[in-house]
C-alpha positions as a Python dict, from the first residue, in 0.01 Angstrom:
ca = {
    (1, 'M'): (0, 0, 0),
    (2, 'S'): (289, 239, -50),
    (3, 'W'): (566, 183, -301),
    (4, 'A'): (924, 294, -354),
    (5, 'S'): (1137, 210, -655),
    (6, 'Y'): (1498, 114, -710),
    (7, 'E'): (1684, 127, -1041),
    (8, 'T'): (1891, -154, -1192),
    (9, 'R'): (2033, -245, -1532),
    (10, 'H'): (1730, -477, -1561),
    (11, 'G'): (1484, -192, -1512),
    (12, 'R'): (1297, -46, -1218),
    (13, 'G'): (1200, -269, -926),
    (14, 'W'): (951, -194, -650),
    (15, 'I'): (925, -241, -274),
    (16, 'G'): (581, -224, -115),
    (17, 'W'): (497, -171, 250),
    (18, 'D'): (181, -150, 454),
    (19, 'D'): (48, 118, 690),
    (20, 'T'): (262, -15, 976),
    (21, 'G'): (579, 20, 767),
    (22, 'A'): (621, -357, 729),
    (23, 'I'): (762, -463, 393),
    (24, 'D'): (484, -654, 222),
    (25, 'R'): (609, -729, -128),
    (26, 'L'): (899, -696, -370),
    (27, 'V'): (843, -658, -743),
    (28, 'L'): (1130, -768, -966),
    (29, 'P'): (1297, -514, -1195),
    (30, 'G'): (1132, -470, -1532),
    (31, 'L'): (785, -570, -1410),
    (32, 'P'): (507, -312, -1386),
    (33, 'K'): (445, -123, -1064),
    (34, 'P'): (144, -263, -881),
    (35, 'D'): (-143, -39, -773),
    (36, 'G'): (-69, 192, -484),
    (37, 'T'): (91, 522, -399),
    (38, 'V'): (456, 608, -457),
    (39, 'T'): (577, 779, -140),
    (40, 'A'): (900, 860, 38),
    (41, 'P'): (1023, 534, 187),
    (42, 'P'): (1095, 465, 553),
    (43, 'A'): (1463, 411, 637),
    (44, 'E'): (1433, 29, 626),
    (45, 'V'): (1279, 39, 278),
    (46, 'E'): (1543, 285, 159),
    (47, 'R'): (1821, 58, 289),
    (48, 'L'): (1665, -247, 120),
    (49, 'A'): (1624, -52, -207),
    (50, 'G'): (1996, 23, -206),
    (51, 'A'): (2084, -340, -131),
    (52, 'L'): (1855, -470, -405),
    (53, 'A'): (1989, -221, -661),
    (54, 'G'): (2344, -332, -579),
    (55, 'Y'): (2250, -699, -596),
    (56, 'F'): (2079, -674, -936),
    (57, 'D'): (2368, -473, -1076),
    (58, 'G'): (2621, -728, -949),
    (59, 'S'): (2805, -476, -737),
    (60, 'G'): (2649, -493, -395),
    (61, 'G'): (2637, -859, -302),
    (62, 'W'): (2333, -1024, -152),
    (63, 'P'): (2079, -812, 39),
    (64, 'S'): (2166, -932, 387),
    (65, 'G'): (2022, -887, 732),
    (66, 'E'): (1658, -913, 632),
    (67, 'G'): (1625, -1285, 700),
    (68, 'C'): (1352, -1498, 553),
    (69, 'I'): (1051, -1270, 510),
    (70, 'V'): (735, -1479, 512),
    (71, 'P'): (391, -1336, 435),
    (72, 'A'): (123, -1387, 698),
    (73, 'S'): (-82, -1583, 444),
    (74, 'A'): (191, -1848, 397),
    (75, 'T'): (108, -2203, 498),
    (76, 'A'): (342, -2408, 718),
    (77, 'F'): (459, -2589, 404),
    (78, 'D'): (525, -2260, 220),
    (79, 'T'): (721, -2132, 519),
    (80, 'A'): (933, -2448, 532),
    (81, 'V'): (1000, -2421, 157),
    (82, 'Y'): (1097, -2053, 187),
    (83, 'Q'): (1339, -2133, 469),
    (84, 'V'): (1509, -2409, 266),
    (85, 'V'): (1526, -2193, -47),
    (86, 'T'): (1665, -1896, 148),
    (87, 'A'): (1951, -2122, 264),
    (88, 'I'): (2057, -2217, -93),
    (89, 'P'): (2398, -2051, -135),
    (90, 'A'): (2443, -1795, -410),
    (91, 'G'): (2592, -1953, -721),
    (92, 'T'): (2425, -2289, -657),
    (93, 'T'): (2088, -2443, -731),
    (94, 'M'): (1858, -2711, -596),
    (95, 'T'): (1585, -2896, -778),
    (96, 'Y'): (1220, -2875, -680),
    (97, 'S'): (1248, -3241, -571),
    (98, 'Q'): (1551, -3169, -351),
    (99, 'V'): (1367, -2884, -181),
    (100, 'A'): (1065, -3111, -126),
    (101, 'S'): (1289, -3373, 34),
    (102, 'R'): (1453, -3114, 259),
    (103, 'V'): (1114, -3008, 395),
    (104, 'G'): (1025, -3370, 464),
    (105, 'R'): (782, -3413, 174),
    (106, 'P'): (957, -3621, -92),
    (107, 'G'): (746, -3632, -403),
    (108, 'A'): (599, -3285, -342),
    (109, 'A'): (800, -3111, -613),
    (110, 'R'): (484, -2961, -768),
    (111, 'A'): (382, -2822, -430),
    (112, 'V'): (727, -2662, -401),
    (113, 'G'): (665, -2503, -742),
    (114, 'A'): (329, -2372, -619),
    (115, 'A'): (496, -2222, -310),
    (116, 'M'): (758, -2058, -532),
    (117, 'A'): (483, -1912, -753),
    (118, 'K'): (338, -1740, -443),
    (119, 'N'): (677, -1598, -338),
    (120, 'R'): (628, -1222, -290),
    (121, 'F'): (987, -1161, -182),
    (122, 'A'): (1210, -1253, -476),
    (123, 'P'): (1511, -1231, -470),
    (124, 'M'): (1515, -1224, -88),
    (125, 'I'): (1361, -1570, -107),
    (126, 'P'): (1576, -1674, -404),
    (127, 'C'): (1336, -1892, -602),
    (128, 'H'): (1558, -1831, -906),
    (129, 'R'): (1793, -2090, -749),
    (130, 'V'): (1533, -2367, -784),
    (131, 'V'): (1547, -2560, -1111),
    (132, 'G'): (1387, -2861, -1277),
    (133, 'S'): (1513, -3214, -1209),
    (134, 'D'): (1709, -3203, -1535),
    (135, 'G'): (1867, -2867, -1443),
    (136, 'S'): (1639, -2673, -1677),
    (137, 'L'): (1497, -2338, -1584),
    (138, 'R'): (1131, -2338, -1495),
    (139, 'G'): (890, -2050, -1436),
    (140, 'Y'): (1005, -1725, -1280),
    (141, 'A'): (802, -1408, -1226),
    (142, 'G'): (1076, -1200, -1386),
    (143, 'G'): (1102, -1435, -1684),
    (144, 'L'): (1351, -1708, -1763),
    (145, 'A'): (1603, -1462, -1907),
    (146, 'M'): (1612, -1279, -1569),
    (147, 'K'): (1641, -1613, -1386),
    (148, 'Q'): (1938, -1712, -1603),
    (149, 'A'): (2099, -1368, -1564),
    (150, 'L'): (2077, -1392, -1184),
    (151, 'L'): (2219, -1744, -1179),
    (152, 'D'): (2505, -1638, -1410),
    (153, 'M'): (2578, -1329, -1201),
    (154, 'E'): (2587, -1531, -879),
    (155, 'A'): (2803, -1802, -1036),
    (156, 'D'): (3052, -1529, -1137),
    (157, 'G'): (3062, -1405, -778),
    (158, 'G'): (2862, -1088, -848),
}
């Protein structure tokens, strides 16, 4: 896998792509770079790096045009969850239970959490917008402080 970085006020983030040039994974700012080679990015990766840097710094809006990226290993349930979560508007949240209901599996809140834990495309699939039934923040790969910072930034229109 090849990697390119983007810089934000939260630290360096990473975009990984495979031999075909398909984007395979995003690593949130501040997390370590996964194994692989750092190389010059293809144009699509470079464009996404700029969009992500702007998003995390609150100046560029949401990285748009990429759609809901779903890894080949995703189950039908994961895919349905990712599609619902991708449609949550910036500045708003849904609970794990609400997402489960939207995918036709009421009572599957834990399974929604498991799908979110496998999300390789945060913030493109904005799992930071999914919260506990009491509105509390639950696990996030970038940490709860990052999750809160993203929610605050989006609520402020950034």
